[in-house]
C-alpha positions in Angstrom: -159.2 19.9 28.6 -157.3 22.4 26.4 -159.3 21.4 23.4 -162.5 21.7 25.3 -161.6 25.2 26.5 -160.5 26.2 23.0 -163.8 25.0 21.6 -165.7 26.9 24.3 -163.8 30.1 23.3 -163.6 29.9 19.6 -166.8 27.9 18.7 -168.8 29.5 21.6 -167.7 32.9 22.7 -166.2 34.1 19.4 -168.6 32.3 17.0 -169.8 35.5 15.5 -166.3 36.9 14.9 -165.5 34.1 12.5 -168.6 34.8 10.4 -167.5 38.3 9.7 -165.4 39.7 6.8 -161.8 40.0 8.1 -158.9 39.9 5.7 -156.7 38.3 8.3 -159.0 35.3 8.8 -159.2 32.3 6.6 -162.5 31.0 5.3 -164.2 28.4 7.6 -163.4 25.6 5.1 -159.7 26.6 4.8 -159.4 27.0 8.6 -160.9 23.6 9.2 -158.3 22.0 7.0 -155.5 23.6 9.2 -157.0 22.7 12.6 -155.1 19.4 12.8 -151.9 21.4 12.7 -153.1 23.3 15.8 -153.8 20.0 17.6 -150.3 18.7 16.8 -148.9 22.0 18.1 -150.9 21.6 21.3 -149.7 18.1 21.8 -146.1 19.3 21.5 -146.9 22.2 24.0 -148.5 19.8 26.5 -145.5 17.4 26.2 -143.1 20.4 26.8 -145.2 21.6 29.8 -145.3 18.1 31.3 -141.5 18.0 30.9 -141.1 21.4 32.6 -143.5 20.5 35.5 -141.7 17.2 36.0 -138.2 18.7 35.8 -139.1 21.4 38.3 -141.0 18.9 40.5 -144.2 21.0 40.4 -147.0 19.0 42.0 -149.5 21.5 43.4 -152.4 22.2 41.0 -152.2 26.0 41.6 -148.5 26.0 40.9 -148.9 23.9 37.8 -151.6 26.2 36.6 -149.4 29.2 37.1 -146.6 27.6 35.2 -148.9 26.6 32.4 -150.4 30.1 32.1 -147.0 31.7 32.2 -145.6 29.3 29.6 -148.6 30.0 27.3 -148.2 33.7 27.7 -144.5 33.6 26.9 -144.6 31.1 24.1 -147.8 32.2 22.3 -149.3 35.4 23.7 -146.2 37.6 23.3 -145.5 36.3 19.8 -149.1 37.1 18.9 -148.6 40.7 20.1 -145.5 41.0 18.0 -147.4 39.6 15.0 -150.2 42.1 15.6 -147.7 44.8 14.9 -147.3 43.7 11.2 -150.5 41.8 10.4 -154.1 43.1 10.2 -155.5 41.6 13.4 -158.4 43.1 15.3 -157.0 44.3 18.6 -159.9 42.9 20.7 -159.7 39.6 18.9 -155.9 39.5 19.6 -156.5 40.2 23.3 -159.2 37.5 23.4 -156.8 35.0 21.8 -154.0 35.9 24.3 -156.4 35.6 27.3 -157.7 32.2 25.9 -154.1 31.0 25.5 -153.3 31.9 29.1 -156.4 30.2 30.4 -155.7 27.1 28.2 -152.2 27.0 29.6 -153.5 27.2 33.2 -156.0 24.5 32.5 -153.3 22.3 30.9 -150.9 22.8 33.9 -153.6 21.9 36.4 -154.8 19.0 34.4 -151.3 17.6 33.9 -150.6 17.9 37.7 -154.0 16.3 38.5 -153.2 13.4 36.1 -149.7 13.0 37.6 -151.2 12.7 41.0 -154.3 10.6 40.2 -152.9 8.4 37.5 -155.5 6.6 35.3 -158.4 7.3 37.7 -157.7 11.0 37.0 -159.1 10.6 33.5 -162.5 9.5 35.0 -162.7 12.7 37.0 -161.7 14.9 34.0 -163.9 13.3 31.3 -167.2 14.6 32.7 -165.7 18.1 33.0 -164.6 18.0 29.3 -168.1 16.9 28.3 -169.7 19.8 30.3 -167.3 22.3 28.7 -168.0 21.0 25.2 -171.8 21.0 25.7 -171.5 24.5 27.1 -169.6 25.6 24.0 -172.4 24.3 21.7 -175.1 25.9 23.8 -173.3 29.2 23.9 -172.7 29.0 20.1 -176.4 28.5 19.5 -177.4 31.3 21.9 -175.0 33.7 20.4 -175.9 32.8 16.8 -179.6 33.2 17.5 -179.0 36.6 19.1 
């Protein structure tokens, strides 16, 4: 779900941002080479969030989403703000990334809580949602690119 939301934000909503000339952004080819690092980082973050939710015995979806959003804000969002102070990052893009990280954290928390409650059958309920979000990302990408 986190990857689907990330795809929706970065390949959909922000598609035109990455085509611009920004000295802080890598070329699309170079960025694509580094994407697996982001996936590995997300895997570690999800494992840490699962550990936290289990350790605190957080079972409700809303509570898990709140913990996920807070963890993302604290671990990534605030660091990005600090980085913004010394690196040429567009302020609006920085805010968009922070908001996306918080939303991704909330989605991760809720998804992990759902999977903890539903077990393997939880994957069957999440898979269609992932597909819808991914399709929506590509539709949005094409609409925004055409406009």
